[in-house]
N, C-alpha and C positions, 0 to 999 in steps of 0.2 A: 439814469443821469450815471453813464458808464464810457470808458474809452472803447470806441468799437471797431475802429481801424486802429494800425498804428501810428502815433500821433494825432491820431482823430478822437476828438472828446466830442459826446453828444451830451448835452444838458438842457433841459425841459424848461424853456424861459416862461413857462408859466402861458398855455394855451396856442404857445407854438416852439418848433425846436430853435435851439441855439447849438452853435457847432463852434468849437475849440482844436484851433490845428498848432501843433506846431511847424516851424519853420526851419527851413537847415540850417539857417543861423542861431536856432537854438529861441528864439522869440513866437510870440505865440500871436496867432489873427483870431478875431470873434467876426464871427457870421453870424449877423443878425443881434438885435440886444432885446429881443423879448417885452416880455407885458410890463413885467413890472419896472412902477416908475424910478425902483430905487437899486435894481440890479441887484441887490441881497444875494438870490439867488444862483447869478453865475457869479458873482463874485466869493460869496462863500467855498460854490466849487474849486474857485481857480485854488483859494489858501486850505482849505479842507482836506479836499480830493489830491489834486495835483503837488501839493507844496510846495507851489510858485508863488510868487507875490503880484498885484496885480498890474505894477511896472512891468511885467513883463510882457504882457497884450501892449504891443505897437500897433496895431491895427483895429478899428472898426470897421467891419463889410456890411454895408445893408441892402438886401439885395434888393428892395424893395420898399417901398414909402407905408405903407399899413399901417397903423397904431400896433398891433398883436408883434409887428420884427422892428420898431424905434423907438419906442415907450423908452424901453432902458436907455437909451442913444446916450443921452444929457449926463445922466450920473455914473454912467460907464466909463464916459471919456475927462469927469473929473476928478474920479478915483483913479484910473489907469495913466492920466495924461498920454492915452492912443489920441493918434488921428482920427477922426471919421472920414471914410469913406461911399461914394453912392455916384450911380449912374448920373447925368446932366438931366433926365429926362423927369428924374423925380427931387432934384435937388432944392426947388424950391419949395416942396410941400416938406422937407424937412426942416427947411429953415425959416418956417414960418413967411416965406413972400408971396406964399401961392395959399389958396384951403382947396385939398382935393374935392371932388364933390360929391354926393355922397350918391349911394343905392335909389334906384327909385322905387314908387310905388311903397307899400306898406312898412319894406325895410329899411326905407327910406325915410318913414318916419321914426322908426323903432329907435331908427341913427341917432336922427337927431335929438331925443328925449334919454338917451343914454349919453351923450356927449360931455357933457357934466362930469360926467367920471372916467373916462375917456383921455382927459386932456394931458398933453405931452407937450414936455418941455423942448421947444426951435433949437436947435440944433445948425450951426454951420459947416457945410461939411467943409473940411480941409483940401479935398480933391473931388471935381467932377469928373466921376471916371466916365469913359468911352470906349466904342467898341476895342478890340487888341487890346489893351492896355493890360500892365502884368502889376500883381499883386502878389509878390515871393513867388512860390511855384504854381501861384495860378492866372491863366489868360482868361478875361473879362469876355464874355460874348453877350452881351444888347439881348435878350427876349421880351422884347414887347407885348404887353397883351392885357395881361394883369393888370401892370397899370403901363404910364410910355418908357418908365425906366426901368422894367425890371432888370432884372442881370443872372445867369449862369455863372459859376463859377470850375474850370475844367481844369483839371490837375492829368497832362496828357501822361505822364511818368508813369504815377501810381493808377491812370484808368478811372479816377472819381469825379462826379458831377453833382457838386453842388444846384439844385434846380430854382431855391426859393419856393412862391408859387406856382412856378408854371406848372409845372407835375406833381401830384402827390400818391404814394404808394400806400393804398391800405387792404388789409384783409385781402391781401396775394393780389389783389389789382390795381395796375395801375389808372389813375382818374385824373381828367383836366383840370385846371383852376377851377373854383365856384364860378358858373357863368352870374348870376347874381352881384359875383362882386370882383369880378372881370371888364374893363372898361372895352376893349377890343376883342372880343371873341373871334375873328377873323385873324385877325394879327396873333391872337394865343395862339391857335391853331400850325400858323406860320412858322411859331417860335420852336413848337411841340416836336414838326416836322425838320427842322434844321436840328437840332439836338440829337435827334433819331441817328445821324450823319456822323457823330462823333462816337472813337473806340471807349468803352467805359465798362467795367466791371460793376462799381459802386455807386447807385446814384442815389444822395438826399438830399432830403426834400425840406419845407418850411413846415411839413403839417404829414402824418404820418410814420409810417415808418422806414427804417434803411434796405434799398432794395439792391442787393448782393448775388450778383448775375449775368456773365458771359453774355446772355441772350438780351439784355438789358435793351442795348440799339433796338432790337428788332420788336421788340415791345413796345417802346417806344412809338416805332414806325406804326405800329397796328392801331396804338391808340391814334394817333395823328387823323389817320385815315376815317373813326366814326366823331369826331369831333364837325 
């Protein structure tokens, strides 16, 4: 848990990465709410490590609807008063109006058996995002495939790209989203190819480590060709 770029803090939200970003007006934006149902780790980082208050968080962005990214949203919204925003393609899953389909095969059986331990309090989004919307310094880019409403957030000025689970960087290697948890692999591939056209030097994902390289777009293009 640390400031990994100026104004960008990484918090291990238990099983998935969350990021706290300082906007130009000094307010904070939280990208993904983590697995903890009470959001304790994220709130502790805000107060103890950043010397800020929970109310400084004005927006909670959910890059997609999977439980390891949204489970803390209800508690964090209550503690901060922040608005929760998610793409319209995933909004009904976050609000509880629709049930997200489980993986097929044996993994689906495992998830069904474990689901009582991973219950998520539904949250009604304050805004249903669309392609081209802006959240402070970020442009919203719709990257469907992993889920219908997966998004990336692009800070063009600072060349920073948050990609949720569309891409992961582990052990020096870029990977796509895990096939067994990806709803539409063809669309996921197209989303990776699209992101490769952006000019970025920093890629921050929902799992794995940060990628810091001006060669990132070329690496993403190579990944898209293997998916």
